[in-house]
C-alpha positions, 0 to 999 in steps of 0.5 A: 500500499503506497503513502496516499492510500493509507493517508487516506485509509486514515482519513476515511478512519478519523484518524485524528492525529497522523505525524509524518517524518520527512524532509520532503515539504513540499512534495509531502503537501502536494501529496496531502492535498491531492488525497484531500481532493479525493476525499471530498473535497477537503480544505486544508489548512497550512501553518507554520510558527513563523507566519501562521495559517496560509492560503485561506484569506479569512484565517490568514497569519492566525496562530503566528508564533503562537502554536497552542493559538494554531490547535484552536482554530480546529475547534473554530471550525463548524463541527461538520466542516471537513479540513485537513490541519498542516502544522509544519514543524510541530514536533518542537512543541510537543514537550509543552505541556500545554500543547501535549494536553491541547492535542490529547483533548482535540483527539477526543473530540476530532473522533467524531468530527471529520478533520484530522491534524498532519504533524511534519516533522523532520524527524521522529521525536515523539514524547512519551503522553503522545504516543497513544494519541500519535499516529505515525505514518512514513513517507518514502523517498520518490519512487523510480517511476516518479523519477522517471516522471520528472526526468522525462518533464524536464527533457520535454521541457528542453525539447530533448529526447533520451531513452533506453539505457541512458535513461534507466541509468539517470532513473537509477542514479537518482533513487535514494535522493529526495524529488527537491535534490533530484531537481537540484542535481539535473537543474546543473548538469543542464546549466552546465551543459545546456542539455542532460546526458547520461554522463550527469551519473557522475554528478548525480553520484557525487550529490548522492555522497553528499546527501548520504554524509549529510545523514551522518549514517552511512557513508558512500565507500569507493570500491576499487578492490577487485575479487583477484585482489583477494588471497585464497578464499576460494570457496568464499570466491565461487560462492560470490561469482555465482551470484554475481548476475542474481541482480538481473532481470533475467533472474527474476524472470527465472524465479531468484529470489535477491540475495540477501546478505553474508556475515563473515566471522573470523580473525582479525586481518585475513581479508573481511573488510576487504572482501566487501569492498570487492564484492562491490566493485565485482558486481558493479553496485554502490557501496554503503558503509553503515558504522552501527555506533551512529545509530544511537542518539541521545533523545528518546525515540532518536535512535529507532528514528535513525534506524528506519531512516537507515532502511529507507535510505538503503533501499532507495539506493537498491540494488546495493551492498550495505557493509557492517564492519564489527558488528558483533561490537555493536550488538554485543551484551544487549541484556546488559546495556543500561540505556532502557532498552534502545540497543534492544529496540533498534536491534529487534528493528535491523534482523526484523528487516534482514529477515523480511526484507524484498529489497535488493540490499546485500548485507555484508556484515563482518564479525570478530568475536562470534560469542559476542553475537546474538544468537538471533543474528545466526539463524537462518534466514537473516543471511544467504551464508556464513563464512568462516574466514581463517588465517591463510594456508602457506599457498595463500599466504604466497597468493598475499604476498604476490597480490602485494608485491605485483602493486608495488614492484610489478616490474621486480615481483619474480626478484622476490622468493614467494614460497621462501616468504610463505614459509618463514611467516606461519600463522601471520594474517593478510594484514601482518603480511601487508605490514610486513612488506611495509616495514620492509620498504621502509628499511629499504627506503631509510638506506636508499636502495630497494626492498629485498626479500630478505628485509621482508623476512627480517620485518617478519622476524619483528612482528609477532602475529594475533595468533600468538598474542591472542591464542585462546580466542584464535582457537576458539573461533577455530574450534566453532568452525570445525564443529560444523557452524559456519561454512570455510571460506579457503578450501585447502585450509588446515581447518578444512582438512582437519574436518576431513579427518574428522569426518573419516572417524567412525566416532567423530563427533560431527 
């Protein structure tokens, strides 16, 4: 059910107080005016704090700088007069005891009258004493169809025609922006070269990055890494490559649902975050990074509002990759957090969305500490698969050395003994291998020469890998994966060989 249908249903059901959190005042007011016309041509009164009531000559300026007086106009109209009152920014006055009391009185009165109060707000902030009286109605961002109509209107005004892939690319790139921002960035494109062109996608994406930065919830993350930049992890790579075309229309015609997501669990520095970036680049999808800590705010209800805003924005930008790094730190110890249940409510909203979402938002979550994750997160249906990313094998370490050295010294890759480097760095993670090469580069640079295999080995001898400093945690993760709790990302890891040996035993615990 769309916004207009749901809003008109609330009008017919005589819901007295409707709260619409949106930053698109102009667009939502146009939608309300259209619904008012559909519902017997109801009168629409619009109030704001600076100018009072507008549009009606008899009441122009009434309630100016007086929100309580603005509510009194509702009672002045005849009881049988059908009307909708739009109150802009009224959420700022809800903490006032007189305003709160007046709204609850009106809620009783209007149950028997064809009048409705609509509170427009930039954010969801409802005091506890008004939660029963107010009904929250979400106003979604423009759909692809609405965006296409707007672009075609502009093209017509320019006497220009744009069809096929060029038009589709423009529409898709605009998804996730408000209509006002879409009009603004398209006007900028027209002012630049007097027409709309398919190349304007880059300009729109820059506007989108600006919008996402302003939300302070999601980051538009550049993804330049490729699948080939990941050393090893063959099982994970094969799984990803098989799903590369799952977002195409051909997959919908085949009957395939959109891929839901992936949970990568494992030891720090083994390439989990790199994988998220490589997925976005390989699938040619925008990468959004969520810092879960940004969802939590000080005001009551604001954390839940930010969570809904994050979901709405991600779905509007779909198809996309939503990357949640170190999700275990965000939702660890839910029961012990003394925040009046805010974390639990945010977590509940998030995992419900994970289970029920039908939009092409592919969620890639990474976690280092599986013990800190709530059991609900690991239940089937939240993610398509849970992969364990362990320490690289000798062959994988050789591949990781080759990836880094080919990027830094592609002209002299043959001058490095990759087999020896891999053999001499047992228990090193990918991140530790990269740091080893950086240390070797510092050593060579300080002596005005290029770094060598011996420099890398010298640097490696000075580094104590995490597998030794956090041995108990690493062993716990390996035992957890060996028990069949997750799929192994590497095909020929020591852990997979260990599982095979256990399966061959007559009384194996698996």
